[in-house]
C-alpha positions in Angstrom: 15.5 54.8 30.2 12.5 53.4 31.7 10.3 53.6 27.4 13.0 51.2 26.9 12.8 49.0 29.0 9.0 49.0 28.3 9.9 48.2 24.2 11.4 45.8 24.5 9.5 44.2 27.9 6.4 44.2 25.0 8.7 42.4 22.9 10.1 40.1 24.2 5.7 39.1 25.4 5.1 39.8 22.2 7.9 36.9 21.1 6.7 34.5 24.6 3.4 34.2 23.2 4.7 33.3 19.4 6.9 30.8 20.6 3.7 29.8 23.2 2.3 29.4 20.4 4.1 28.1 18.2 3.9 25.7 20.6 1.3 24.7 20.6 1.0 24.4 16.5 3.2 22.1 16.2 2.0 19.7 18.9 -0.9 20.4 17.5 -0.1 19.4 14.1 1.2 16.1 15.9 -1.2 14.5 18.1 -3.3 15.4 14.3 -0.1 13.2 12.8 0.0 10.9 14.8 -4.5 10.2 15.3 -4.4 10.5 11.3 -0.8 8.0 10.7 -3.6 5.1 13.3 -6.7 5.4 11.8 -5.1 5.3 8.0 -3.1 2.2 9.4 -6.4 0.9 11.3 -8.2 0.8 7.7 -5.6 -0.7 5.6 -5.9 -3.4 8.2 -9.6 -3.6 8.3 -9.1 -3.6 4.0 -6.9 -6.6 3.2 -9.2 -8.6 6.4 -11.9 -7.7 4.9 -9.7 -8.3 1.5 -8.8 -12.0 2.4 -12.9 -12.7 3.9 -13.7 -12.1 0.1 -11.9 -13.5 -1.7 -12.5 -16.7 0.8 -15.5 -16.2 0.1 -15.8 -16.3 -3.4 -13.2 -19.8 -3.4 -16.2 -21.6 -0.7 -18.9 -20.3 -3.3 -17.4 -22.1 -6.0 -16.8 -24.8 -4.6 -20.7 -24.5 -4.2 -21.3 -24.3 -7.8 -20.2 -26.6 -8.4 -21.2 -29.3 -6.1 -24.8 -28.0 -7.0 -23.9 -28.2 -11.2 -22.5 -31.4 -10.4 -25.8 -32.5 -9.2 -27.8 -31.1 -11.3 -25.9 -31.7 -15.1 -25.2 -35.6 -13.6 -26.8 -37.7 -15.9 -27.1 -41.3 -15.1 -29.5 -44.6 -17.0 -32.4 -44.2 -14.3 -32.9 -40.3 -15.1 -32.8 -40.8 -18.7 -35.0 -43.9 -19.4 -37.5 -42.3 -16.5 -36.6 -39.0 -18.4 -37.8 -40.3 -22.1 -34.7 -42.2 -23.6 -34.8 -44.8 -24.7 -31.7 -47.0 -26.2 -30.5 -47.7 -29.6 -29.7 -51.4 -31.1 -28.7 -50.9 -34.4 -27.1 -47.1 -34.4 -26.2 -45.6 -37.8 -22.9 -43.6 -38.1 -23.2 -41.0 -40.8 -19.8 -40.6 -42.6 -18.4 -37.2 -44.3 -18.3 -37.8 -47.5 -20.9 -40.6 -47.4 -23.5 -40.4 -50.7 -25.6 -42.9 -49.7 -26.5 -41.7 -46.3 -29.2 -39.6 -46.1 -30.9 -37.7 -44.3 -34.2 -37.3 -43.1 -37.0 -36.2 -39.8 -39.2 -39.0 -39.2 -41.2 -39.0 -36.1 -42.4 -42.6 -36.1 
């Protein structure tokens, strides 16, 4: 009888230790899940903010490049004259199929 009580007590202690270990493992899993879920949400939030900032910055850079190209390529009469261009008084146009016009390279 005493042996069976000792045996039952040992089994209950083993079961109690097992239950405590299982509960501790479940709590650790829940805490880990909460931590990693929170980390994932924060990371996604930061990524979305960064994506929006990158789009805004890209638009800003494109606008600035467009303004620079407009200023750089803006050709007016004064600038053309300064660069050595001259106004043509009698322009000659070449038309397709016209046999009267011949092309030559004269640099007088």
